[in-house]
N, CA, C and O atoms as a GROMACS GRO file, in nm:
protein
  432
    1MET      N    1   0.085  -0.117   0.000
    1MET     CA    2   0.000   0.000   0.000
    1MET      C    3   0.090   0.124   0.000
    1MET      O    4   0.180   0.137   0.083
    2ALA      N    5   0.064   0.213  -0.092
    2ALA     CA    6   0.141   0.337  -0.102
    2ALA      C    7   0.096   0.436   0.006
    2ALA      O    8  -0.022   0.446   0.039
    3LEU      N    9   0.193   0.508   0.058
    3LEU     CA   10   0.161   0.610   0.156
    3LEU      C   11   0.115   0.736   0.084
    3LEU      O   12   0.164   0.767  -0.024
    4THR      N   13   0.023   0.806   0.144
    4THR     CA   14  -0.024   0.930   0.084
    4THR      C   15   0.076   1.041   0.113
    4THR      O   16   0.156   1.032   0.206
    5LYS      N   17   0.070   1.143   0.034
    5LYS     CA   18   0.157   1.259   0.053
    5LYS      C   19   0.133   1.322   0.189
    5LYS      O   20   0.227   1.364   0.256
    6ALA      N   21   0.007   1.327   0.231
    6ALA     CA   22  -0.025   1.387   0.362
    6ALA      C   23   0.040   1.308   0.475
    6ALA      O   24   0.089   1.368   0.571
    7PHE      N   25   0.041   1.176   0.465
    7PHE     CA   26   0.103   1.095   0.569
    7PHE      C   27   0.253   1.123   0.576
    7PHE      O   28   0.308   1.143   0.684
    8ARG      N   29   0.319   1.124   0.461
    8ARG     CA   30   0.464   1.151   0.457
    8ARG      C   31   0.494   1.288   0.516
    8ARG      O   32   0.592   1.304   0.589
    9GLU      N   33   0.413   1.386   0.484
    9GLU     CA   34   0.434   1.521   0.538
    9GLU      C   35   0.411   1.525   0.689
    9GLU      O   36   0.480   1.598   0.760
   10THR      N   37   0.315   1.448   0.738
   10THR     CA   38   0.289   1.440   0.882
   10THR      C   39   0.409   1.378   0.954
   10THR      O   40   0.451   1.428   1.058
   11VAL      N   41   0.462   1.270   0.898
   11VAL     CA   42   0.580   1.205   0.957
   11VAL      C   43   0.697   1.302   0.956
   11VAL      O   44   0.767   1.315   1.057
   12ARG      N   45   0.719   1.370   0.846
   12ARG     CA   46   0.830   1.466   0.835
   12ARG      C   47   0.816   1.578   0.938
   12ARG      O   48   0.913   1.613   1.006
   13ALA      N   49   0.698   1.633   0.952
   13ALA     CA   50   0.676   1.742   1.048
   13ALA      C   51   0.700   1.694   1.191
   13ALA      O   52   0.764   1.764   1.270
   14ARG      N   53   0.650   1.577   1.223
   14ARG     CA   54   0.669   1.526   1.359
   14ARG      C   55   0.815   1.495   1.385
   14ARG      O   56   0.866   1.524   1.494
   15ALA      N   57   0.884   1.437   1.288
   15ALA     CA   58   1.025   1.403   1.305
   15ALA      C   59   1.110   1.528   1.325
   15ALA      O   60   1.206   1.527   1.402
   16GLN      N   61   1.076   1.635   1.255
   16GLN     CA   62   1.154   1.758   1.269
   16GLN      C   63   1.138   1.821   1.406
   16GLN      O   64   1.229   1.889   1.454
   17ASP      N   65   1.023   1.799   1.470
   17ASP     CA   66   0.995   1.862   1.599
   17ASP      C   67   1.015   1.772   1.719
   17ASP      O   68   1.017   1.821   1.832
   18ASP      N   69   1.031   1.643   1.699
   18ASP     CA   70   1.027   1.548   1.811
   18ASP      C   71   1.142   1.447   1.801
   18ASP      O   72   1.134   1.350   1.726
   19ALA      N   73   1.247   1.472   1.879
   19ALA     CA   74   1.364   1.384   1.878
   19ALA      C   75   1.328   1.244   1.924
   19ALA      O   76   1.382   1.147   1.873
   20ALA      N   77   1.238   1.230   2.019
   20ALA     CA   78   1.197   1.098   2.068
   20ALA      C   79   1.129   1.019   1.956
   20ALA      O   80   1.147   0.898   1.946
   21PHE      N   81   1.051   1.086   1.873
   21PHE     CA   82   0.985   1.021   1.759
   21PHE      C   83   1.089   0.971   1.660
   21PHE      O   84   1.077   0.860   1.608
   22ARG      N   85   1.191   1.054   1.631
   22ARG     CA   86   1.296   1.012   1.539
   22ARG      C   87   1.369   0.889   1.592
   22ARG      O   88   1.393   0.793   1.519
   23ARG      N   89   1.404   0.893   1.720
   23ARG     CA   90   1.472   0.778   1.781
   23ARG      C   91   1.384   0.654   1.778
   23ARG      O   92   1.432   0.543   1.758
   24ALA      N   93   1.254   0.673   1.799
   24ALA     CA   94   1.160   0.559   1.796
   24ALA      C   95   1.155   0.496   1.657
   24ALA      O   96   1.148   0.374   1.645
   25LEU      N   97   1.158   0.578   1.552
   25LEU     CA   98   1.160   0.524   1.416
   25LEU      C   99   1.283   0.435   1.396
   25LEU      O  100   1.272   0.325   1.342
   26LEU      N  101   1.399   0.483   1.440
   26LEU     CA  102   1.521   0.404   1.425
   26LEU      C  103   1.517   0.278   1.511
   26LEU      O  104   1.558   0.171   1.466
   27THR      N  105   1.468   0.291   1.632
   27THR     CA  106   1.460   0.176   1.722
   27THR      C  107   1.367   0.070   1.666
   27THR      O  108   1.401  -0.049   1.667
   28GLU      N  109   1.253   0.110   1.616
   28GLU     CA  110   1.158   0.016   1.558
   28GLU      C  111   1.214  -0.050   1.433
   28GLU      O  112   1.190  -0.168   1.408
   29ALA      N  113   1.288   0.026   1.354
   29ALA     CA  114   1.351  -0.032   1.234
   29ALA      C  115   1.451  -0.139   1.274
   29ALA      O  116   1.455  -0.246   1.214
   30GLY      N  117   1.532  -0.111   1.376
   30GLY     CA  118   1.628  -0.210   1.423
   30GLY      C  119   1.560  -0.334   1.479
   30GLY      O  120   1.603  -0.446   1.453
   31SER      N  121   1.453  -0.313   1.554
   31SER     CA  122   1.377  -0.427   1.609
   31SER      C  123   1.317  -0.510   1.497
   31SER      O  124   1.323  -0.633   1.501
   32ALA      N  125   1.260  -0.445   1.399
   32ALA     CA  126   1.201  -0.518   1.287
   32ALA      C  127   1.308  -0.599   1.214
   32ALA      O  128   1.284  -0.713   1.174
   33LEU      N  129   1.425  -0.541   1.199
   33LEU     CA  130   1.533  -0.609   1.128
   33LEU      C  131   1.576  -0.737   1.201
   33LEU      O  132   1.588  -0.843   1.140
   34VAL      N  133   1.601  -0.726   1.332
   34VAL     CA  134   1.648  -0.844   1.405
   34VAL      C  135   1.538  -0.948   1.424
   34VAL      O  136   1.566  -1.064   1.454
   35GLN      N  137   1.412  -0.908   1.408
   35GLN     CA  138   1.301  -1.002   1.418
   35GLN      C  139   1.266  -1.063   1.282
   35GLN      O  140   1.170  -1.140   1.272
   36GLY      N  141   1.342  -1.030   1.180
   36GLY     CA  142   1.321  -1.091   1.050
   36GLY      C  143   1.223  -1.020   0.959
   36GLY      O  144   1.185  -1.073   0.855
   37ASP      N  145   1.180  -0.900   0.996
   37ASP     CA  146   1.086  -0.823   0.915
   37ASP      C  147   1.162  -0.721   0.831
   37ASP      O  148   1.160  -0.602   0.860
   38ALA      N  149   1.230  -0.770   0.728
   38ALA     CA  150   1.312  -0.682   0.644
   38ALA      C  151   1.228  -0.576   0.574
   38ALA      O  152   1.272  -0.462   0.561
   39ASP      N  153   1.108  -0.611   0.529
   39ASP     CA  154   1.022  -0.514   0.462
   39ASP      C  155   0.982  -0.401   0.556
   39ASP      O  156   0.985  -0.284   0.518
   40GLY      N  157   0.946  -0.436   0.677
   40GLY     CA  158   0.909  -0.336   0.776
   40GLY      C  159   1.026  -0.246   0.812
   40GLY      O  160   1.010  -0.125   0.825
   41ALA      N  161   1.143  -0.306   0.828
   41ALA     CA  162   1.263  -0.229   0.860
   41ALA      C  163   1.296  -0.130   0.749
   41ALA      O  164   1.325  -0.014   0.775
   42ARG      N  165   1.290  -0.177   0.624
   42ARG     CA  166   1.318  -0.088   0.510
   42ARG      C  167   1.219   0.027   0.505
   42ARG      O  168   1.257   0.141   0.480
   43ALA      N  169   1.092  -0.002   0.528
   43ALA     CA  170   0.990   0.104   0.523
   43ALA      C  171   1.013   0.208   0.633
   43ALA      O  172   1.004   0.328   0.608
   44LEU      N  173   1.044   0.162   0.754
   44LEU     CA  174   1.070   0.256   0.864
   44LEU      C  175   1.194   0.339   0.837
   44LEU      O  176   1.195   0.460   0.862
   45LEU      N  177   1.298   0.277   0.787
   45LEU     CA  178   1.420   0.351   0.756
   45LEU      C  179   1.396   0.452   0.643
   45LEU      O  180   1.446   0.564   0.648
   46ARG      N  181   1.320   0.411   0.542
   46ARG     CA  182   1.286   0.504   0.433
   46ARG      C  183   1.210   0.624   0.487
   46ARG      O  184   1.238   0.738   0.449
   47ASP      N  185   1.113   0.599   0.576
   47ASP     CA  186   1.038   0.710   0.637
   47ASP      C  187   1.131   0.801   0.716
   47ASP      O  188   1.121   0.924   0.707
   48TYR      N  189   1.222   0.741   0.792
   48TYR     CA  190   1.316   0.820   0.871
   48TYR      C  191   1.404   0.906   0.780
   48TYR      O  192   1.421   1.026   0.803
   49ILE      N  193   1.460   0.844   0.677
   49ILE     CA  194   1.549   0.916   0.585
   49ILE      C  195   1.474   1.032   0.519
   49ILE      O  196   1.525   1.144   0.514
   50ASN      N  197   1.355   1.004   0.468
   50ASN     CA  198   1.277   1.110   0.403
   50ASN      C  199   1.239   1.221   0.499
   50ASN      O  200   1.231   1.337   0.459
   51ALA      N  201   1.217   1.187   0.625
   51ALA     CA  202   1.173   1.286   0.723
   51ALA      C  203   1.288   1.366   0.783
   51ALA      O  204   1.265   1.469   0.846
   52THR      N  205   1.410   1.318   0.765
   52THR     CA  206   1.522   1.387   0.828
   52THR      C  207   1.623   1.437   0.725
   52THR      O  208   1.602   1.542   0.665
   53MET      N  209   1.730   1.364   0.705
   53MET     CA  210   1.839   1.415   0.624
   53MET      C  211   1.817   1.403   0.473
   53MET      O  212   1.878   1.478   0.397
   54GLY      N  213   1.733   1.314   0.429
   54GLY     CA  214   1.709   1.295   0.286
   54GLY      C  215   1.815   1.205   0.225
   54GLY      O  216   1.922   1.184   0.283
   55PHE      N  217   1.785   1.153   0.107
   55PHE     CA  218   1.873   1.057   0.042
   55PHE      C  219   2.002   1.119  -0.010
   55PHE      O  220   2.106   1.053  -0.010
   56GLU      N  221   1.998   1.243  -0.055
   56GLU     CA  222   2.119   1.308  -0.106
   56GLU      C  223   2.223   1.323   0.004
   56GLU      O  224   2.340   1.288  -0.016
   57ALA      N  225   2.182   1.374   0.120
   57ALA     CA  226   2.275   1.391   0.231
   57ALA      C  227   2.324   1.256   0.283
   57ALA      O  228   2.441   1.242   0.320
   58LEU      N  229   2.236   1.157   0.286
   58LEU     CA  230   2.275   1.023   0.330
   58LEU      C  231   2.378   0.964   0.235
   58LEU      O  232   2.473   0.899   0.278
   59ALA      N  233   2.360   0.986   0.106
   59ALA     CA  234   2.456   0.937   0.007
   59ALA      C  235   2.594   0.999   0.033
   59ALA      O  236   2.695   0.929   0.031
   60HIS      N  237   2.596   1.127   0.058
   60HIS     CA  238   2.722   1.196   0.085
   60HIS      C  239   2.787   1.143   0.213
   60HIS      O  240   2.907   1.117   0.215
   61ALA      N  241   2.709   1.126   0.319
   61ALA     CA  242   2.762   1.083   0.448
   61ALA      C  243   2.804   0.936   0.449
   61ALA      O  244   2.896   0.898   0.520
   62SER      N  245   2.736   0.855   0.370
   62SER     CA  246   2.762   0.710   0.373
   62SER      C  247   2.860   0.664   0.265
   62SER      O  248   2.920   0.557   0.277
   63GLY      N  249   2.875   0.744   0.160
   63GLY     CA  250   2.958   0.702   0.049
   63GLY      C  251   2.888   0.604  -0.044
   63GLY      O  252   2.952   0.541  -0.128
   64ILE      N  253   2.757   0.592  -0.029
   64ILE     CA  254   2.676   0.504  -0.114
   64ILE      C  255   2.600   0.592  -0.213
   64ILE      O  256   2.541   0.693  -0.173
   65ALA      N  257   2.601   0.556  -0.339
   65ALA     CA  258   2.534   0.636  -0.441
   65ALA      C  259   2.386   0.653  -0.410
   65ALA      O  260   2.322   0.560  -0.359
   66VAL      N  261   2.332   0.770  -0.440
   66VAL     CA  262   2.193   0.799  -0.409
   66VAL      C  263   2.098   0.703  -0.480
   66VAL      O  264   1.997   0.661  -0.423
   67LYS      N  265   2.129   0.667  -0.605
   67LYS     CA  266   2.044   0.571  -0.676
   67LYS      C  267   2.044   0.436  -0.606
   67LYS      O  268   1.941   0.370  -0.598
   68SER      N  269   2.158   0.396  -0.556
   68SER     CA  270   2.167   0.269  -0.482
   68SER      C  271   2.084   0.276  -0.354
   68SER      O  272   2.016   0.179  -0.318
   69LEU      N  273   2.089   0.389  -0.286
   69LEU     CA  274   2.009   0.405  -0.164
   69LEU      C  275   1.860   0.397  -0.195
   69LEU      O  276   1.784   0.333  -0.122
   70HIS      N  277   1.817   0.462  -0.302
   70HIS     CA  278   1.675   0.455  -0.341
   70HIS      C  279   1.634   0.312  -0.371
   70HIS      O  280   1.526   0.269  -0.331
   71ARG      N  281   1.720   0.238  -0.440
   71ARG     CA  282   1.689   0.098  -0.469
   71ARG      C  283   1.687   0.016  -0.340
   71ARG      O  284   1.598  -0.067  -0.321
   72MET      N  285   1.784   0.038  -0.252
   72MET     CA  286   1.792  -0.038  -0.127
   72MET      C  287   1.665  -0.026  -0.044
   72MET      O  288   1.618  -0.124   0.014
   73PHE      N  289   1.610   0.094  -0.039
   73PHE     CA  290   1.496   0.118   0.048
   73PHE      C  291   1.363   0.123  -0.027
   73PHE      O  292   1.260   0.162   0.030
   74GLY      N  293   1.365   0.083  -0.153
   74GLY     CA  294   1.243   0.071  -0.231
   74GLY      C  295   1.168  -0.055  -0.194
   74GLY      O  296   1.216  -0.136  -0.115
   75ALA      N  297   1.050  -0.070  -0.249
   75ALA     CA  298   0.962  -0.184  -0.217
   75ALA      C  299   1.027  -0.318  -0.246
   75ALA      O  300   1.001  -0.415  -0.176
   76GLN      N  301   1.110  -0.325  -0.348
   76GLN     CA  302   1.177  -0.450  -0.384
   76GLN      C  303   1.324  -0.450  -0.342
   76GLN      O  304   1.402  -0.532  -0.389
   77GLY      N  305   1.360  -0.358  -0.254
   77GLY     CA  306   1.499  -0.343  -0.212
   77GLY      C  307   1.555  -0.467  -0.144
   77GLY      O  308   1.483  -0.542  -0.078
   78ASN      N  309   1.685  -0.486  -0.162
   78ASN     CA  310   1.754  -0.599  -0.102
   78ASN      C  311   1.897  -0.554  -0.070
   78ASN      O  312   1.992  -0.598  -0.136
   79PRO      N  313   1.913  -0.467   0.033
   79PRO     CA  314   2.045  -0.414   0.061
   79PRO      C  315   2.141  -0.520   0.113
   79PRO      O  316   2.100  -0.615   0.180
   80THR      N  317   2.267  -0.503   0.080
   80THR     CA  318   2.369  -0.592   0.137
   80THR      C  319   2.385  -0.556   0.284
   80THR      O  320   2.352  -0.445   0.326
   81LEU      N  321   2.437  -0.650   0.361
   81LEU     CA  322   2.458  -0.625   0.503
   81LEU      C  323   2.556  -0.510   0.523
   81LEU      O  324   2.537  -0.428   0.612
   82GLY      N  325   2.659  -0.504   0.441
   82GLY     CA  326   2.756  -0.396   0.452
   82GLY      C  327   2.695  -0.260   0.431
   82GLY      O  328   2.721  -0.167   0.507
   83ASN      N  329   2.613  -0.246   0.326
   83ASN     CA  330   2.548  -0.118   0.300
   83ASN      C  331   2.446  -0.083   0.408
   83ASN      O  332   2.437   0.032   0.451
   84LEU      N  333   2.371  -0.182   0.452
   84LEU     CA  334   2.270  -0.157   0.555
   84LEU      C  335   2.336  -0.112   0.686
   84LEU      O  336   2.289  -0.018   0.749
   85THR      N  337   2.444  -0.178   0.726
   85THR     CA  338   2.509  -0.138   0.850
   85THR      C  339   2.572   0.000   0.838
   85THR      O  340   2.575   0.075   0.935
   86ARG      N  341   2.625   0.034   0.720
   86ARG     CA  342   2.681   0.168   0.699
   86ARG      C  343   2.572   0.274   0.712
   86ARG      O  344   2.593   0.377   0.777
   87VAL      N  345   2.457   0.249   0.652
   87VAL     CA  346   2.345   0.344   0.661
   87VAL      C  347   2.301   0.357   0.807
   87VAL      O  348   2.281   0.469   0.856
   88LEU      N  349   2.286   0.246   0.876
   88LEU     CA  350   2.244   0.252   1.016
   88LEU      C  351   2.346   0.327   1.101
   88LEU      O  352   2.308   0.401   1.191
   89GLN      N  353   2.474   0.307   1.073
   89GLN     CA  354   2.577   0.379   1.147
   89GLN      C  355   2.563   0.530   1.127
   89GLN      O  356   2.569   0.606   1.224
   90VAL      N  357   2.544   0.572   1.004
   90VAL     CA  358   2.528   0.715   0.974
   90VAL      C  359   2.404   0.771   1.043
   90VAL      O  360   2.410   0.877   1.105
   91LEU      N  361   2.291   0.700   1.033
   91LEU     CA  362   2.167   0.748   1.092
   91LEU      C  363   2.176   0.754   1.244
   91LEU      O  364   2.130   0.850   1.305
   92ASN      N  365   2.235   0.652   1.305
   92ASN     CA  366   2.250   0.653   1.451
   92ASN      C  367   2.343   0.764   1.497
   92ASN      O  368   2.318   0.828   1.599
   93GLU      N  369   2.451   0.788   1.422
   93GLU     CA  370   2.542   0.899   1.456
   93GLU      C  371   2.470   1.032   1.445
   93GLU      O  372   2.487   1.120   1.530
   94GLN      N  373   2.390   1.048   1.340
   94GLN     CA  374   2.316   1.172   1.322
   94GLN      C  375   2.222   1.196   1.441
   94GLN      O  376   2.205   1.309   1.486
   95GLU      N  377   2.162   1.088   1.489
   95GLU     CA  378   2.066   1.099   1.597
   95GLU      C  379   2.134   1.101   1.734
   95GLU      O  380   2.071   1.132   1.835
   96GLY      N  381   2.264   1.068   1.736
   96GLY     CA  382   2.338   1.068   1.861
   96GLY      C  383   2.300   0.951   1.952
   96GLY      O  384   2.297   0.965   2.074
   97ILE      N  385   2.272   0.836   1.891
   97ILE     CA  386   2.235   0.720   1.971
   97ILE      C  387   2.327   0.604   1.940
   97ILE      O  388   2.387   0.596   1.832
   98MET      N  389   2.338   0.513   2.037
   98MET     CA  390   2.415   0.389   2.021
   98MET      C  391   2.318   0.274   2.039
   98MET      O  392   2.259   0.259   2.146
   99PRO      N  393   2.300   0.192   1.936
   99PRO     CA  394   2.208   0.078   1.948
   99PRO      C  395   2.255  -0.019   2.057
   99PRO      O  396   2.375  -0.038   2.077
  100ASP      N  397   2.160  -0.078   2.125
  100ASP     CA  398   2.189  -0.176   2.229
  100ASP      C  399   2.094  -0.291   2.208
  100ASP      O  400   1.973  -0.277   2.227
  101VAL      N  401   2.147  -0.406   2.171
  101VAL     CA  402   2.064  -0.523   2.143
  101VAL      C  403   2.070  -0.617   2.262
  101VAL      O  404   2.177  -0.643   2.317
  102SER      N  405   1.954  -0.667   2.301
  102SER     CA  406   1.950  -0.766   2.409
  102SER      C  407   1.860  -0.880   2.364
  102SER      O  408   1.777  -0.865   2.274
  103ALA      N  409   1.878  -0.994   2.427
  103ALA     CA  410   1.799  -1.112   2.393
  103ALA      C  411   1.724  -1.160   2.518
  103ALA      O  412   1.772  -1.145   2.630
  104ARG      N  413   1.607  -1.216   2.494
  104ARG     CA  414   1.529  -1.273   2.604
  104ARG      C  415   1.463  -1.401   2.554
  104ARG      O  416   1.439  -1.416   2.434
  105PRO      N  417   1.434  -1.492   2.644
  105PRO     CA  418   1.371  -1.618   2.600
  105PRO      C  419   1.234  -1.593   2.538
  105PRO      O  420   1.162  -1.500   2.576
  106ILE      N  421   1.200  -1.675   2.443
  106ILE     CA  422   1.068  -1.669   2.382
  106ILE      C  423   0.969  -1.729   2.480
  106ILE      O  424   0.988  -1.840   2.530
  107GLU      N  425   0.864  -1.654   2.505
  107GLU     CA  426   0.761  -1.703   2.596
  107GLU      C  427   0.666  -1.795   2.522
  107GLU      O  428   0.620  -1.763   2.412
  108ALA      N  429   0.639  -1.910   2.582
  108ALA     CA  430   0.551  -2.008   2.517
  108ALA      C  431   0.406  -1.972   2.530
  108ALA      O  432   0.320  -2.045   2.480
   0.00000   0.00000   0.00000
């Protein structure tokens, strides 16, 4: 399902005004990724990128071509682990956060 322009603008406005919201987008993307939801992680990261620094600035900061970034985070995207971790590193640095992963037993 395609997002409407109004939704994207709402996310962008909230992200610009609310640091906790920006961090939550990144946190949820990381959680989705480690839980095996690659599509959800890509969508959240795409929303974060569009709402904050944009693909051009991310390309400059990451050293990954902008066209490659658009493909990586598109609906059919399939980023390599190296590119994905580089993007996450740049985004986390921009936000001033350090990811912390923990594990817990699966409840039956």
